[in-house]
C-alpha positions as CSV (number, residue, x, y, z in Angstrom):
1,X,148.2,113.3,113.8
2,X,150.6,112.7,110.9
3,X,154.1,113.1,112.3
4,X,156.1,114.2,109.3
5,X,155.3,116.3,106.3
6,X,156.4,113.8,103.6
7,X,153.7,112.1,101.6
8,X,153.4,108.4,102.5
9,X,152.9,105.6,100.0
10,X,149.9,103.3,100.6
11,X,152.2,100.4,101.7
12,X,154.1,102.6,104.2
13,X,153.8,101.4,107.8
14,X,151.5,103.6,109.9
15,X,154.1,104.1,112.7
16,X,156.0,106.3,110.2
17,X,153.1,108.6,109.6
18,X,150.9,108.5,112.8
19,X,153.4,108.0,115.5
20,X,154.2,104.8,117.5
21,X,151.3,104.8,120.1
22,X,148.4,105.3,117.7
23,X,150.0,102.9,115.1
24,X,150.4,100.2,117.8
25,X,146.8,100.4,118.9
26,X,145.6,100.3,115.3
27,X,147.8,97.3,114.6
28,X,147.2,95.3,117.8
29,X,143.4,95.8,118.0
30,X,142.2,96.5,114.5
31,X,144.8,94.7,112.4
32,X,145.6,97.9,110.5
33,X,149.3,98.1,109.7
34,X,149.8,100.3,106.6
35,X,148.5,103.6,105.3
36,X,146.5,101.6,102.7
37,X,145.0,99.4,105.5
38,X,143.7,102.5,107.3
39,X,142.3,104.2,104.1
40,X,140.5,100.9,103.4
41,X,139.1,100.8,106.9
42,X,135.7,102.2,105.9
43,X,133.0,103.6,108.2
44,X,130.5,100.9,109.0
45,X,127.7,103.5,109.0
46,X,127.2,107.3,109.1
47,X,125.3,109.2,111.7
48,X,123.6,112.6,111.2
49,X,123.7,114.9,114.1
50,X,120.2,113.9,115.3
51,X,121.0,110.2,115.2
52,X,123.5,110.4,118.0
53,X,121.6,112.5,120.5
54,X,119.0,110.2,122.0
55,X,120.3,110.0,125.5
56,X,116.9,108.5,126.6
57,X,117.6,105.3,124.6
58,X,121.1,104.5,125.8
59,X,121.7,100.8,126.5
60,X,123.4,99.7,129.7
61,X,126.9,98.1,129.6
62,X,127.6,99.1,126.0
63,X,130.2,101.4,124.5
64,X,128.3,104.3,123.0
65,X,129.1,107.6,121.3
66,X,126.7,110.5,122.0
67,X,126.5,114.1,121.0
68,X,125.2,116.4,123.8
69,X,125.6,119.7,125.5
70,X,127.1,120.4,128.9
71,X,124.3,121.5,131.3
72,X,126.3,121.8,134.5
73,X,129.5,120.7,136.1
74,X,130.4,120.3,139.8
75,X,133.4,119.1,141.7
76,X,132.7,117.0,144.8
77,X,134.9,115.5,147.5
78,X,134.6,112.1,149.1
79,X,136.5,109.8,151.5
80,X,136.6,112.6,154.1
81,X,137.9,115.1,151.6
82,X,140.8,113.0,150.4
83,X,139.2,112.1,147.0
84,X,137.8,114.5,144.4
85,X,135.5,113.8,141.5
86,X,134.0,116.0,138.7
87,X,130.4,115.3,137.7
88,X,129.3,116.8,134.4
89,X,125.6,116.5,133.4
90,X,125.1,116.6,129.6
91,X,121.7,116.7,127.9
92,X,120.3,116.5,124.4
93,X,116.6,117.3,125.1
94,X,115.5,113.7,125.3
95,X,117.3,112.9,128.5
96,X,120.5,113.5,130.5
97,X,123.7,111.6,131.3
98,X,126.4,112.2,133.9
99,X,130.1,112.1,133.0
100,X,132.4,111.3,135.9
101,X,136.1,112.0,136.3
102,X,138.3,111.3,139.3
103,X,141.5,112.6,140.8
104,X,143.8,114.9,138.6
105,X,141.5,114.3,135.6
106,X,138.7,116.1,137.5
107,X,140.8,119.3,137.6
108,X,141.9,119.1,134.0
109,X,138.4,118.4,132.5
110,X,136.7,121.0,134.7
111,X,138.5,123.7,132.6
112,X,137.2,122.3,129.3
113,X,133.7,121.0,130.0
114,X,132.0,124.3,130.6
115,X,128.2,124.7,130.6
116,X,127.0,125.4,127.0
117,X,129.8,123.5,125.3
118,X,128.8,120.8,122.9
119,X,130.8,117.6,122.3
120,X,130.9,114.0,121.3
121,X,131.4,111.7,124.3
122,X,132.3,108.0,124.2
123,X,132.4,105.4,126.9
124,X,130.6,102.5,128.6
125,X,127.2,103.2,130.1
126,X,126.8,102.2,133.7
127,X,124.4,103.1,136.5
128,X,125.4,104.6,139.9
129,X,122.8,105.8,142.4
130,X,120.1,105.1,139.8
131,X,121.7,107.6,137.4
132,X,123.2,106.6,134.1
133,X,126.8,107.6,133.7
134,X,130.0,107.4,131.6
135,X,133.1,107.1,133.8
136,X,136.2,108.8,132.3
137,X,134.7,109.0,128.8
138,X,136.8,110.0,125.8
139,X,135.4,113.2,124.2
140,X,135.9,115.7,121.4
141,X,134.4,119.2,121.8
142,X,132.6,120.6,118.8
143,X,132.9,124.2,117.5
144,X,131.4,126.8,119.8
145,X,127.9,127.8,119.1
146,X,129.0,131.4,118.4
147,X,130.3,130.5,114.9
148,X,127.1,130.2,112.9
149,X,128.7,128.7,109.8
150,X,130.5,126.1,111.9
151,X,127.2,125.1,113.6
152,X,125.5,124.9,110.2
153,X,128.3,122.7,108.7
154,X,128.2,120.5,111.8
155,X,124.5,120.2,111.8
156,X,124.5,119.0,108.2
157,X,127.6,116.8,108.5
158,X,127.5,113.1,108.1
159,X,129.6,111.7,111.0
160,X,131.5,108.5,110.0
161,X,131.2,105.7,112.6
162,X,134.1,103.3,112.2
163,X,134.6,99.8,113.5
164,X,136.4,100.8,116.7
165,X,137.4,99.2,120.0
166,X,137.8,100.2,123.6
167,X,141.4,101.3,123.0
168,X,140.6,103.8,120.2
169,X,137.3,105.6,119.6
170,X,135.6,106.1,116.3
171,X,136.4,109.8,116.1
172,X,140.0,109.2,116.9
173,X,140.2,106.9,113.8
174,X,138.4,109.6,111.8
175,X,141.0,112.1,113.0
176,X,143.9,109.8,111.9
177,X,142.2,109.2,108.5
178,X,141.6,112.9,108.0
179,X,145.3,113.7,108.7
180,X,146.3,111.1,106.0
181,X,143.7,112.5,103.5
182,X,145.0,116.1,104.1
183,X,148.6,115.0,103.5
184,X,147.7,113.3,100.2
185,X,145.5,116.2,99.1
186,X,148.3,118.7,99.6
187,X,150.5,116.6,97.3
188,X,147.7,116.2,94.7
189,X,147.6,112.4,95.4
190,X,150.7,112.0,93.2
191,X,151.9,108.8,94.9
192,X,148.5,107.0,94.8
193,X,148.1,104.9,91.7
194,X,144.6,104.0,90.6
195,X,144.3,100.2,89.9
196,X,141.3,100.5,87.5
197,X,142.3,101.1,83.9
198,X,141.1,104.5,82.7
199,X,139.0,103.0,79.9
200,X,137.1,100.8,82.4
201,X,136.7,103.6,84.9
202,X,135.2,105.9,82.3
203,X,133.1,103.2,80.6
204,X,131.5,102.3,83.9
205,X,131.1,105.9,85.1
206,X,133.2,105.3,88.3
207,X,134.8,108.0,90.4
208,X,138.6,108.2,90.7
209,X,140.4,106.6,93.7
210,X,141.4,109.8,95.5
211,X,137.8,111.1,95.3
212,X,136.4,107.8,96.4
213,X,138.6,107.8,99.5
214,X,137.6,111.4,100.4
215,X,133.9,110.7,99.8
216,X,133.8,107.5,101.8
217,X,135.6,109.0,104.8
218,X,134.4,112.6,104.7
219,X,131.1,112.6,102.8
220,X,129.1,115.8,102.4
221,X,126.0,114.0,101.1
222,X,124.5,110.5,101.0
223,X,125.2,110.6,97.2
224,X,128.9,110.9,98.0
225,X,128.8,107.7,100.1
226,X,126.9,105.8,97.3
227,X,129.4,107.0,94.6
228,X,132.4,106.0,96.8
229,X,130.9,102.6,97.6
230,X,130.2,101.8,94.0
231,X,133.8,102.6,93.1
232,X,135.5,100.8,96.0
233,X,133.4,97.6,95.5
234,X,134.6,97.6,91.9
235,X,138.2,97.8,93.1
236,X,137.8,94.7,95.3
237,X,135.8,92.7,92.8
238,X,138.1,93.6,89.8
239,X,141.4,93.0,91.5
240,X,140.3,89.7,92.8
241,X,138.8,88.6,89.4
242,X,142.0,89.7,87.6
243,X,144.1,87.5,90.0
244,X,141.8,84.6,89.3
245,X,141.7,85.2,85.5
246,X,145.6,85.2,85.6
247,X,145.5,82.0,87.6
248,X,143.2,80.4,85.0
249,X,145.3,81.7,82.2
250,X,148.5,80.3,83.7
251,X,146.9,76.9,84.4
252,X,145.7,76.8,80.8
253,X,149.3,77.2,79.6
254,X,150.6,74.1,81.6
255,X,151.1,70.9,79.6
256,X,149.1,67.8,80.4
257,X,148.6,64.4,78.9
258,X,145.4,64.2,76.9
259,X,143.2,61.4,78.4
260,X,140.5,60.5,75.8
261,X,138.6,57.3,76.7
262,X,138.9,54.5,74.1
263,X,136.0,52.8,72.4
264,X,135.1,49.4,73.8
265,X,137.1,50.0,77.0
266,X,136.4,50.0,80.7
267,X,134.0,53.0,80.5
268,X,131.9,51.4,77.8
269,X,131.8,48.1,79.8
270,X,130.7,50.1,82.9
271,X,128.0,52.0,81.1
272,X,126.6,48.8,79.6
273,X,126.1,47.2,83.0
274,X,124.4,50.3,84.7
275,X,120.9,49.3,85.9
276,X,119.6,52.8,85.2
277,X,120.1,55.6,82.6
278,X,122.1,58.7,83.4
279,X,120.1,61.9,83.7
280,X,120.4,64.5,81.0
281,X,122.4,66.7,83.4
282,X,124.8,63.9,84.1
283,X,125.3,63.3,80.4
284,X,125.9,67.0,79.7
285,X,128.4,67.5,82.5
286,X,130.2,64.3,81.6
287,X,130.6,65.6,78.0
288,X,132.1,68.8,79.4
289,X,134.6,66.8,81.5
290,X,135.6,64.4,78.7
291,X,136.2,67.4,76.4
292,X,138.5,68.9,79.0
293,X,140.3,65.6,79.6
294,X,141.0,65.3,75.8
295,X,143.0,68.5,75.7
296,X,146.8,69.0,76.2
297,X,146.3,71.3,79.2
298,X,145.1,70.2,82.6
299,X,141.4,70.4,83.4
300,X,140.5,72.6,86.3
301,X,136.8,72.0,86.8
302,X,134.4,72.5,89.7
303,X,131.5,70.0,89.8
304,X,128.7,71.2,92.1
305,X,125.1,70.4,92.4
306,X,122.1,69.4,94.5
307,X,122.6,66.9,97.3
308,X,122.0,63.5,95.8
309,X,122.3,64.7,92.1
310,X,124.7,61.9,91.2
311,X,128.0,63.8,91.4
312,X,129.9,60.6,92.4
313,X,128.7,58.8,89.3
314,X,129.9,61.6,87.1
315,X,133.3,61.6,88.8
316,X,133.6,57.8,88.6
317,X,132.9,57.8,84.8
318,X,135.7,60.5,84.4
319,X,138.0,58.3,86.4
320,X,137.2,55.2,84.3
321,X,137.8,57.3,81.1
322,X,141.3,58.2,82.3
323,X,142.1,54.6,83.2
324,X,141.0,53.7,79.7
325,X,143.5,56.2,78.4
326,X,146.3,54.5,80.3
327,X,146.4,56.8,83.3
328,X,145.5,56.5,87.0
329,X,142.8,58.4,89.0
330,X,142.9,59.4,92.6
331,X,139.9,60.5,94.7
332,X,140.8,62.5,97.8
333,X,138.2,62.4,100.6
334,X,138.2,64.5,103.8
335,X,137.5,61.7,106.3
336,X,138.2,58.0,106.6
337,X,134.5,57.2,106.9
338,X,133.9,59.0,103.6
339,X,137.0,57.4,101.9
340,X,135.8,54.0,102.9
341,X,132.2,54.7,101.8
342,X,133.4,56.0,98.4
343,X,135.7,52.9,98.0
344,X,132.9,50.6,98.9
345,X,130.3,52.2,96.6
346,X,132.8,52.4,93.6
347,X,133.7,48.7,94.0
348,X,129.9,47.8,94.3
349,X,129.0,49.9,91.2
350,X,131.9,48.5,89.1
351,X,131.4,44.8,90.2
352,X,133.8,42.5,88.5
353,X,135.3,45.5,86.6
354,X,137.0,46.5,89.9
355,X,138.9,43.3,90.0
356,X,141.0,43.7,86.9
357,X,144.6,42.8,86.2
358,X,147.3,45.0,84.7
359,X,146.5,48.6,83.7
360,X,146.0,49.2,80.0
361,X,146.1,45.4,79.2
362,X,143.5,43.4,77.2
363,X,141.4,42.8,80.3
364,X,138.8,45.5,80.7
365,X,138.9,45.7,84.5
366,X,141.2,47.5,86.8
367,X,142.1,47.4,90.5
368,X,140.5,49.8,93.0
369,X,142.5,50.4,96.2
370,X,141.9,52.3,99.4
371,X,144.7,54.2,101.2
372,X,144.1,55.7,104.6
373,X,146.3,56.6,107.6
374,X,145.0,53.9,109.9
375,X,145.5,50.9,107.5
376,X,147.6,48.0,108.7
377,X,151.2,47.9,107.5
378,X,150.7,44.9,105.1
379,X,147.6,46.3,103.5
380,X,149.3,49.7,103.1
381,X,152.4,48.1,101.5
382,X,150.2,46.3,99.0
383,X,148.2,49.4,98.1
384,X,151.5,51.5,97.6
385,X,152.9,48.7,95.4
386,X,149.7,48.6,93.3
387,X,149.9,52.3,92.8
388,X,153.6,52.5,91.8
389,X,153.3,49.5,89.4
390,X,150.1,50.7,87.8
391,X,148.2,47.6,88.9
392,X,145.6,49.9,90.5
393,X,143.9,52.2,88.1
394,X,141.8,53.9,90.9
395,X,142.8,54.9,94.4
396,X,140.5,56.4,97.0
397,X,142.1,57.9,100.1
398,X,142.4,60.5,102.7
399,X,145.4,62.8,103.5
400,X,147.5,59.6,103.5
401,X,147.6,59.9,99.7
402,X,149.6,63.1,100.0
403,X,152.5,61.6,101.9
404,X,156.0,61.5,100.4
405,X,156.0,57.7,100.2
406,X,153.1,57.5,97.8
407,X,154.2,57.2,94.2
408,X,152.0,56.7,91.1
409,X,152.8,54.9,87.9
410,X,151.0,57.6,85.8
411,X,148.6,59.9,87.7
412,X,146.2,61.4,85.2
413,X,143.2,62.7,87.2
414,X,142.7,64.0,90.8
415,X,139.1,64.2,92.1
416,X,138.8,66.2,95.3
417,X,135.6,65.6,97.3
418,X,134.5,68.3,99.7
419,X,137.2,70.8,98.6
420,X,136.7,73.3,101.4
421,X,138.2,70.8,103.9
422,X,141.5,70.7,102.1
423,X,144.2,73.3,102.2
424,X,146.0,74.6,99.1
425,X,149.2,72.7,99.9
426,X,147.4,69.4,100.2
427,X,145.8,69.7,96.8
428,X,149.1,70.9,95.2
429,X,151.0,68.0,96.9
430,X,148.8,65.5,95.3
431,X,148.9,67.2,91.9
432,X,152.7,67.3,92.0
433,X,152.8,63.4,92.0
434,X,152.1,63.3,88.3
435,X,155.0,63.6,85.8
436,X,152.9,66.4,84.2
437,X,150.1,68.2,86.1
438,X,147.2,65.8,86.3
439,X,143.7,67.0,85.4
440,X,141.6,68.2,88.4
441,X,138.0,67.8,89.3
442,X,136.7,69.4,92.5
443,X,133.3,68.3,93.9
444,X,131.3,70.4,96.5
445,X,128.9,68.7,98.7
446,X,126.2,71.3,98.7
447,X,125.3,73.9,96.0
448,X,126.9,77.3,96.2
449,X,125.5,80.5,94.6
450,X,127.0,81.6,91.3
451,X,129.0,84.6,92.6
452,X,130.5,82.5,95.5
453,X,131.6,80.0,92.8
454,X,133.1,82.9,90.9
455,X,134.9,84.2,93.9
456,X,135.9,81.2,96.0
457,X,136.4,78.8,93.1
458,X,137.2,81.5,90.6
459,X,140.2,79.6,89.1
460,X,138.0,76.7,88.1
461,X,135.5,76.2,85.3
462,X,132.1,75.3,86.8
463,X,129.7,72.4,85.9
464,X,126.3,72.3,87.7
465,X,124.1,69.2,88.2
466,X,120.6,70.4,89.1
467,X,118.5,67.3,88.3
468,X,117.9,64.4,90.7
469,X,118.3,60.9,89.3
470,X,115.0,59.1,88.4
471,X,113.7,57.0,91.2
472,X,114.7,59.4,94.0
473,X,111.8,60.1,96.3
474,X,110.7,63.4,97.7
475,X,111.7,64.2,101.3
476,X,109.2,65.7,103.7
477,X,110.8,68.0,106.4
478,X,109.3,69.2,109.7
479,X,110.5,71.1,112.7
480,X,109.8,69.3,116.0
481,X,109.5,71.9,118.8
482,X,110.6,69.5,121.6
483,X,110.2,72.0,124.5
484,X,106.9,73.6,123.6
485,X,105.3,70.4,122.4
486,X,106.9,67.3,124.0
487,X,104.2,65.0,122.5
488,X,105.7,65.9,119.0
489,X,109.0,64.4,120.2
490,X,107.2,61.2,121.4
491,X,105.5,61.0,118.0
492,X,109.0,61.4,116.3
493,X,110.1,58.1,117.9
494,X,106.8,56.4,117.0
495,X,107.4,57.4,113.3
496,X,111.0,55.9,113.5
497,X,109.5,52.7,114.9
498,X,106.8,52.6,112.1
499,X,109.5,53.0,109.4
500,X,111.6,50.2,110.9
501,X,108.6,47.9,111.1
502,X,107.9,48.7,107.4
503,X,111.4,47.3,106.7
504,X,113.3,50.6,106.5
505,X,116.1,52.2,108.6
506,X,116.8,55.5,110.3
507,X,119.5,58.0,111.2
508,X,119.6,60.0,114.4
509,X,122.2,62.8,114.4
510,X,123.6,64.6,117.5
511,X,126.1,67.5,117.7
512,X,128.4,65.8,120.2
513,X,130.0,62.4,120.8
514,X,129.7,62.4,124.6
515,X,132.8,60.3,125.5
516,X,135.4,61.3,128.2
517,X,137.6,63.0,125.7
518,X,134.7,65.0,124.4
519,X,133.7,66.1,127.9
520,X,137.3,67.2,128.6
521,X,137.6,69.1,125.3
522,X,134.2,70.6,125.6
523,X,134.4,72.0,129.1
524,X,130.6,72.1,129.1
525,X,130.4,73.4,125.5
526,X,130.0,71.6,122.2
527,X,133.3,69.9,121.2
528,X,134.6,70.1,117.7
529,X,136.2,66.7,117.3
530,X,139.4,65.9,115.5
531,X,137.3,63.8,113.1
532,X,136.0,67.0,111.4
533,X,132.6,66.7,113.2
534,X,131.1,70.0,114.1
535,X,128.0,71.8,115.0
536,X,127.8,75.4,113.8
537,X,127.2,77.6,116.9
538,X,124.0,79.5,117.0
539,X,124.2,82.9,115.4
540,X,121.8,85.5,116.5
541,X,120.9,84.0,119.9
542,X,121.0,86.4,122.8
543,X,123.7,86.1,125.4
544,X,121.0,85.2,127.9
545,X,119.9,82.3,125.7
546,X,123.4,81.1,125.3
547,X,124.1,81.2,129.0
548,X,121.0,79.2,129.9
549,X,121.5,76.5,127.3
550,X,122.5,73.0,128.3
551,X,125.4,71.2,126.6
552,X,124.4,69.8,123.2
553,X,123.0,66.3,123.0
554,X,125.5,63.5,122.6
555,X,125.5,60.4,120.5
556,X,126.5,57.9,123.3
557,X,123.8,59.3,125.7
558,X,121.0,59.4,123.0
559,X,121.9,55.9,121.7
560,X,121.6,54.4,125.2
561,X,118.4,56.4,126.0
562,X,116.7,55.3,122.8
563,X,117.7,51.7,123.1
564,X,116.3,51.5,126.6
565,X,113.3,53.7,126.0
566,X,111.2,54.7,123.0
567,X,113.1,52.4,120.5
568,X,113.6,49.4,122.9
569,X,113.8,46.2,120.9
570,X,115.2,47.8,117.8
571,X,118.9,47.4,116.7
572,X,120.4,50.8,117.7
573,X,124.1,51.5,117.2
574,X,126.3,54.6,117.7
575,X,128.8,55.9,115.1
576,X,131.3,58.7,115.5
577,X,134.7,59.9,114.4
578,X,136.7,58.8,117.4
579,X,135.9,55.1,117.0
580,X,138.6,52.9,115.6
581,X,138.4,53.0,111.8
582,X,137.8,49.3,111.5
583,X,134.9,49.6,114.0
584,X,133.5,52.5,112.1
585,X,133.7,50.6,108.8
586,X,132.1,47.5,110.5
587,X,129.1,49.6,111.7
588,X,128.6,51.3,108.3
589,X,128.8,47.9,106.6
590,X,126.2,46.4,109.0
591,X,123.9,49.5,108.5
592,X,124.3,49.2,104.7
593,X,123.5,45.5,104.9
594,X,120.3,46.2,106.9
595,X,121.6,44.6,110.1
596,X,121.3,47.9,112.1
597,X,117.8,49.6,112.3
598,X,118.8,53.0,113.8
599,X,122.2,54.6,113.4
600,X,122.9,57.3,116.1
601,X,125.8,59.4,114.7
602,X,127.6,62.7,114.6
603,X,128.0,64.6,111.3
604,X,130.5,61.9,110.3
605,X,127.6,60.7,108.0
606,X,127.1,64.2,106.5
607,X,128.4,63.5,103.1
608,X,128.7,60.5,100.7
609,X,126.9,58.0,102.8
610,X,124.5,56.1,100.6
611,X,122.0,53.7,102.1
612,X,118.9,53.7,99.9
613,X,116.9,51.8,102.5
614,X,117.2,54.6,105.1
615,X,114.1,56.7,105.1
616,X,114.1,58.8,108.3
617,X,116.7,61.4,109.4
618,X,116.1,62.8,112.9
619,X,118.5,65.7,113.8
620,X,118.7,66.4,117.5
621,X,119.5,70.0,118.6
622,X,119.1,70.9,114.9
623,X,119.6,74.6,115.7
624,X,123.2,73.9,116.5
625,X,123.9,73.1,112.8
626,X,124.3,75.4,109.8
627,X,121.7,75.6,107.1
628,X,123.9,73.9,104.4
629,X,124.9,71.2,107.0
630,X,121.2,70.4,107.7
631,X,120.5,70.2,104.0
632,X,123.4,67.9,103.5
633,X,122.3,65.6,106.3
634,X,118.8,65.5,105.0
635,X,120.2,64.3,101.7
636,X,121.2,61.0,103.3
637,X,117.5,59.8,103.1
638,X,115.1,59.6,100.2
639,X,117.8,57.9,98.1
640,X,115.6,54.9,97.2
641,X,112.1,54.4,96.0
642,X,110.4,55.0,99.5
643,X,109.7,58.6,100.4
644,X,112.1,60.3,102.9
645,X,111.3,62.1,106.2
646,X,113.5,64.6,107.9
647,X,112.6,65.8,111.5
648,X,114.5,68.8,112.9
649,X,114.3,68.6,116.7
650,X,114.9,71.9,118.5
651,X,114.1,73.5,121.9
652,X,114.4,77.0,120.5
653,X,111.4,79.3,120.8
654,X,109.3,80.0,117.7
655,X,110.4,83.7,117.3
656,X,114.2,83.0,117.5
657,X,116.5,83.4,114.6
658,X,117.6,79.8,115.0
659,X,114.1,78.6,114.6
660,X,113.7,80.8,111.5
661,X,116.7,79.0,110.0
662,X,115.1,75.6,110.7
663,X,111.8,76.7,109.2
664,X,113.7,77.8,106.0
665,X,115.3,74.3,105.7
666,X,111.9,72.6,106.3
667,X,110.3,75.0,103.8
668,X,112.4,74.1,100.7
669,X,114.5,71.3,99.1
670,X,116.3,73.9,96.9
671,X,119.9,73.7,98.0
672,X,120.9,76.8,96.0
673,X,118.3,78.9,97.9
674,X,119.4,77.4,101.2
675,X,123.0,78.1,100.5
676,X,122.2,81.7,99.8
677,X,120.3,81.9,103.2
678,X,123.2,80.3,104.9
679,X,125.8,82.6,103.4
680,X,123.8,85.8,104.1
681,X,124.0,85.0,107.8
682,X,127.8,84.7,107.8
683,X,130.5,87.3,107.8
684,X,132.0,87.9,104.4
685,X,135.4,86.5,105.4
686,X,133.7,83.2,106.2
687,X,132.0,83.1,102.9
688,X,135.4,83.3,101.3
689,X,136.9,80.6,103.5
690,X,139.0,83.0,105.5
691,X,139.0,80.5,108.4
692,X,140.5,77.8,106.1
693,X,143.1,80.1,104.5
694,X,144.3,81.8,107.6
695,X,144.6,84.9,105.5
696,X,142.6,88.1,106.2
697,X,140.1,88.6,103.4
698,X,140.8,91.7,101.3
699,X,137.0,92.3,100.9
700,X,135.8,95.1,103.1
701,X,133.2,96.8,100.9
702,X,132.1,94.0,98.6
703,X,129.3,91.6,99.7
704,X,129.6,88.4,97.8
705,X,125.9,87.6,97.9
706,X,124.5,91.1,97.4
707,X,126.9,92.4,94.8
708,X,126.3,89.7,92.2
709,X,126.1,92.1,89.3
710,X,129.4,93.8,90.2
711,X,131.2,90.5,90.5
712,X,129.9,89.2,87.2
713,X,130.8,92.4,85.4
714,X,134.2,92.5,87.0
715,X,134.9,88.9,85.9
716,X,133.9,89.8,82.4
717,X,136.3,92.8,82.3
718,X,139.1,90.8,84.0
719,X,138.9,88.0,81.5
720,X,139.1,90.4,78.5
721,X,142.1,92.3,80.1
722,X,144.1,89.2,80.9
723,X,143.4,87.6,77.5
724,X,144.8,90.7,75.8
725,X,147.7,91.3,78.3
726,X,148.4,88.3,80.6
727,X,151.4,89.9,82.3
728,X,149.6,93.3,82.6
729,X,152.6,95.0,81.1
730,X,150.4,97.8,79.7
731,X,148.7,98.3,83.1
732,X,151.5,98.8,85.7
733,X,149.1,100.4,88.2
734,X,146.9,97.3,88.2
735,X,149.9,95.1,88.5
736,X,151.0,97.1,91.5
737,X,147.6,96.8,93.1
738,X,147.7,93.1,92.6
739,X,151.1,92.8,94.2
740,X,150.1,94.8,97.3
741,X,146.5,93.5,97.7
742,X,147.4,89.9,97.0
743,X,150.6,89.0,98.8
744,X,152.0,85.5,98.4
745,X,149.8,84.0,101.0
746,X,146.6,85.4,99.5
747,X,147.7,84.3,96.0
748,X,148.1,80.8,97.3
749,X,144.7,81.0,99.0
750,X,143.1,82.0,95.6
751,X,144.7,78.9,94.2
752,X,142.8,76.7,96.6
753,X,139.7,76.9,94.5
């Protein structure tokens, strides 16, 4: 299949080596463009001869590959002799299957598909006249039975099964890969550089790259596959960790203004008026942050932890410390509701300290301003003026903070809340507003496993808050099977009424808004609104289930239904992302003030909303949300002294995967455990934020959750190598691998943290 005799480099386009037609199919349908892409397109599994031959078990309407022997072949005419078809019956002992070819193809294939010949056949299984058949299948004939050694080698061979598509079958991919391997082999693999330093390879007992390619694509034994996988996982983990280590090293060389808080300043005044003591975890993490802020290089720190562990308090203390040191602090929030909520809670926590005069003056207070896209012109002008003069020490805002018009007097710290909702460019745009790079603190809403932190946020140092503040109450969680046990749903609304009568408040969350725009956008399916509200679609449900499911429940419908029905007489109000920002803010203020009993909302309340008097969270169609999202929503209750209750309402049957996810959420309050469950159910690219970056993940073999040890060891090796040789001058092969694996887009993606 290789067109020319020259040895290709790994970055050479496939069309030069495989010919235009094959290369176009691989590029268009499998996103494989270079020789390296194809060699890194690994088999998804391997079949032994026996595994492929169960004709009795073939599923209908699926593309299959079978190994079978031709039993008989016969040409038949139809349409009064004008049409001709070839019917070939193949068998494997467990059952039979008919292959059908029409027209000219019938004459051509009749000469090849002779009784006794064995082959691999691929196509879509259909039924005609109660007989299972493959119409016009692709096939590859195997060596004739006469050659005993060929039979023996075929019988013991592991057949690679590649991620394939209708346009190119698995064995055609195997053939193309085999042709490449043969070309490289003939040349002794001279043009293929091994990115792993020899000392590392030998120290870890890893096979060489040429051998790994051969063993993963053409294994003789299962031990070959294991050795190849071990090696190729290391490539991916190591190259990624070297890129991240270099990013951390480069960041550590940048200059920054040290921001050490002063004694007797704003931070001390704030601490003195706190009505509670900080947890041990909050004190320890604060110490790490203040140590970073005091250095002459910018802090790059990830603050993650359990829902409700007091991350905002830690971030606020860091901001106050920077204001004490004469700088300004900006908090970037992903939605207007969250920005308003943060602004309101910071002002409430600071009290009169949020009403200060000039920055750095004798007065201890400072000004805290809000900046969002929907503010009125006058308020916006004043906020911009307060920032450029230094009057405002703290600003909380949305993407509006990133606009060109926004100028700071002396930006010292950027706090990014819910980092995964921001792109790289947005974070960098805000950081570029400081005269020197400001310090950076990133907060995640839900905990993430250690190796995901190392991979997705690998350019940041990590601090973890794993203690809940004193006075937080436990949250009881239960699944409410609304379809199987409707009386459980009735009892749900009784419980909400009981809590309200006891002086508390409740949230009811729905996946959809239910307004006209929603209906148009949804087209009968769940809408993903521009406000960042989303329900994660069910993974694992059968197509039949999906087809029969009704549209997701909507806020406006449920709010009206509850107000007229089971919650009649209570103060029920809706909240969603398409409301006018002033209306949203007014509803949140009324709810926070206890003037609304039940808030029926979308996931707009998912993060940062803090109403200690709210004790019940009812999540409708809970199976439509992801595990981490459910855990995040649950964290909105149990924030005061009264115990919290979370009810997950679902119509999914007990044995379904979706119901299993809900049982997992109900079964533990451990966010780290739930994030692991959540991530195990996603594709690897999603774990790494592929959707946000718009860049294809370079991880094909490595599983971020399963390969924890490989990632941790690769990080250790990468840190040592970069510390000794930041520019990788002594390791040109590794440098080359970085350049080809991490193009400019991917490098920028790694910088997102």
